[in-house]
Each structure stands twice: as structure tokens, then as C-alpha cells.
N, C-alpha and C positions, 0 to 999 in steps of 0.2 A: 655449781651445776656444770659449767663448761669442763672442768677437770674430770668430773664423774662421767660425763658423756664421752670424753676422750678415752677414759679407761674402759668404758663399755665397748666402744668401737674397736679399740686395740685388741681386747680379749676376744671379741667377736671374730676379728680377722685372724687371730692366732688359731682359734679352734677351727674355723672354716678352712683356712689354708693348710694348717698342719694336719689335723685329723682328716680333712677332706682329701688330701693327697694320699693318706694311708688307706682310706676307704674306697676311693674312686680310681686311683691310678697305680697303686703299688703292685697289685697282683695280676695285672693283665699279662697273659702269656706273650713272651718274646719282646714286647714293647713297653712293659710296665716299668715304673721308676725304681721299684725295689726299696729296700730299707735305707740305702744311701740317699735315694731321692727324697724319702720321707724326712730323714734327718735334715737334709738341706732345706726342705720346705718349711719346717718349724723354725730353723734359723732365719730364713728369709722373712717370715712373718714378723718376727721380733725386730729384725734389722729395719725393714721398711716401716713398721709401726713406730719404732723409736724415732726415726727421722721425721715422720709425718706428724706425730702427736706428742713426742717427748717434750717439746717446748711448751705444751699446754699443761700436761699433767705429770710429767716426769717419765712417762712411758713404762709403768710397772707391769700392767696386764697380768698380774699374778699375785694372789694373796701372800704367798711366801716371800715374794720380793718386797712387798709393802711392809711386812712384819720385820724382815731382815734390815731394811733401811731404817725403820723406827728404832730397832735395837742398836743399830750402828750410829744413832744420833743424827740421821739424815732425813727424817720424816716425822711429822707431827702426829701425836697420839689422837688428837681430835679429828684428824682426817682419815684415820685408819678404818673405822667401821664403814664409812661411805664408800671408800675405795674397794673394800672387799665385796660389798654388796654389788657394786657396779661391775666388778670383774666377773663375779659368779653369774649375774644376769646376762652379761655380754657373751660369756661362754655358752650359756644355755641357748641364747638366740642363735649363735653360730651352729650349734649342734642341731637345733630345730630346722634351720635351713638345709643343712646337710642331710638330715633324716628325710625331709620332704623330697629332696632330689633322689636319694637312694630308693625310697619307697615307690618311685615311679619306674624302677628298673624291671624288666621282664624277669619273672621267676622269683621276685622278692618275697621272702617268707618271714621276715622279721628277724630279731636277734634274741638270744636267750642266755648266753654264757659270758663270763668274763673273758675279755680278749676280743669279743665281737665289737663291731662299730668303733674300732680303735680305743676301746676301753682299756684301762690299766688292769693288771692281774698279778696274782702270785699263786703258786701251787697248781697251775693249769698248763698243760702241754701246749706250747706255742713254738714255732720255729724249730721243732725237733727236740726240745728239751723242756724239763720242768724245774723251775727254781722255787726254793722254799720261801716261806714268809720271812725268815731271817735274812735270806739273800736280798729279798725285795726291800726290807727295811734298811739294810746296810747301804745298798746302792742308791736308794732315794735320798737318804740323809747325806751321803758323801757328795753325790752329784749336785744336790741343792746347795750344800755348803760351798762347793767350788763355783757354782753359778753366781752366788752372792759375793764371793770374794772378787770375781771378775767384775761384777756390776759396781761394787763399792770402789774398786781400784780404777776402773775405766772412767768413772764419773767424778773422781776426786778432783779437787781444785788444782792439784799439781799435775794431773794427767794431761797428755797431749789433747788439745781441744779439737773437737769435731770427729774424733775416731771412736767415741764411746759406743755408739750404736753398732758399728762394725765389729768391735771386739765382743760385744754381748751377743750379737747374732751368731758369730762363729763359735762362741762358747756353747751356745745352745745346740748348734749343729753337732759339735763334738760330743756333748752329753748324750744326744740321741744315738750317735754312732756306737757309743759304749753300751748303753742301757736298754735299747729297744728290745733285744732278745730276752731280757730279764723281766721287765715289767711293762713293756710298751712305752716306757718313759713318761713319768708324770712331771716331777719337780714343780708342779703347778696344780694346787687343789681345785681351782676354777675349771681348768681343762679336764681334770678327772671327773668332777661332778657333772659337768655338762654331758659327757658321753654316757656315764653310768645311768643317768636318769632315763635315757631312751632304751636301755637294755634291761634294767631292773634285776631282780633276782640276785644271783651270785655277784654280779658287778657292783650292785649297791651294797651288798654285804661286805665286800672287800674295800669299799671306799674309805673307810676310816684310816687305813694305812697311808693313803695318798693325800690325807690331810696332815696326819701326825708327823710322818717322816720328813716331808718338805719343810714344815714349820720348825721342827727341831733343827734341821740342817741350816735353815735361814737364821735362827736365833744364835746358833753357835758361830756362824760366819760374822754376824753383826758384832758379837762380843770380841771375837778374835781381831777383826779389822779395826775396831775401835781402840783396842789395845795397841795395835801396831801403828796406827795413824790417827791419834786422838784429835788432832786439829783438822776437823772435817767441815765442809760446807755442804 
């Protein structure tokens, strides 16, 4: 239960900090943090969460990470369902708090389409461009693949001790810098689910991609890293 609580809190923090920065602080004229700030916020949530909670649960905060670590021989199958449930519930709790904050804003009229409330999307014009479903699938698979390669490498027994959280947080920042304009960046099915539930409609209809693509990318990374570095702890 302690591990599951840590995963719940870590995913809660990731959604509240990362999506919260996008919803509350990114678009303020002249003083907003913009997409670079949002990317940094997501990286900081993982970095701080990893150092605060990693020694308890491993600091996954993401179903794709748990699955990738399992495929890579670094995580037990018996713990996988509990971790995924805790992560999804933590994300939903973070989104609920964020929605409660936003709903108290003057002029709030709710959300209705993919891309609203920091939801992930494809085939919707955001940031001046529209990317296809194929583009979304490709970038989410590749970004999750690289995220898991970094995680598996930075936490390997032969890696420099104490720097894993920093490398992982910076990797997530870089991933967001690349892919926010394409999909709002998922690489995390719990994060995608939590936001889509509060928007519904098209956001829920597109949610399948943000489960399938990150999981595929994570599985591929687990297999590749296990081949490259079979003696893992």
C-alpha cells in the first residue's frame, strides 16, 4: 500500500503541476510561461517526484513506464495492475483539483473539444497547425521509446548514482519541447485519461491513441534495452 500511495501522489503531482501550468499559466498575455515553461514544469514534476518518492515505489508515475520496466526485466508482473490503477487514480485526483480551481475563474464556460484543459489531441488545429493521427501515433511511440531508454539507462546498476531523477526529468522536458505542438504530449496514459475525463466528447474518443502509442513505445524500449544490457537490476 505504501508503494501504491507513492505512485498515486507522484502521478497526482505530475498532472497538477504539468497540466496545471498549461491550463493556468501558459497563455497569460505578456507574462505567461508559454510552451517552454510547460515543458519545464512537466520535467520538474517528475524530477521532484522521483527524488521525493522514488525510494518508496521506484517513481514510475506512468503506466507506460511500469510496463516498459516490466518488459525490460526491472519490475514484477504481480505489481503491475496495482501500479497502473494507482497512477490513473492519482492523475484523476490531480485533474479534479485543477478543474475545481479553473471552474472558479470568471467567465468559465467549461471545455468541449480535444486540446482543451491540456488534453491530448490529433487532427485538431492547435498552435497554428493540424497534425494527422499518423503523426500523433508516430511521435508518441518514438517519444515514449526514448523516455524509457533514458529511464532504463539512468537507473541501471552501472549508471552514475544519484543522477537518475535529473536525467529523467530533463528527458521529459525535452520530449515536451518536441511534441507539445503535435499532441500536447502524452507519453503517459494516466495523464491523458485524467484530463480527457473532464472534457469528454472528442477528447475521450481520441484517448485510445494515448494508451496504445505510449505502451507500444515502452514495450519496444524494454525489449531493446534488455537486449543491449541484459544484466539489469
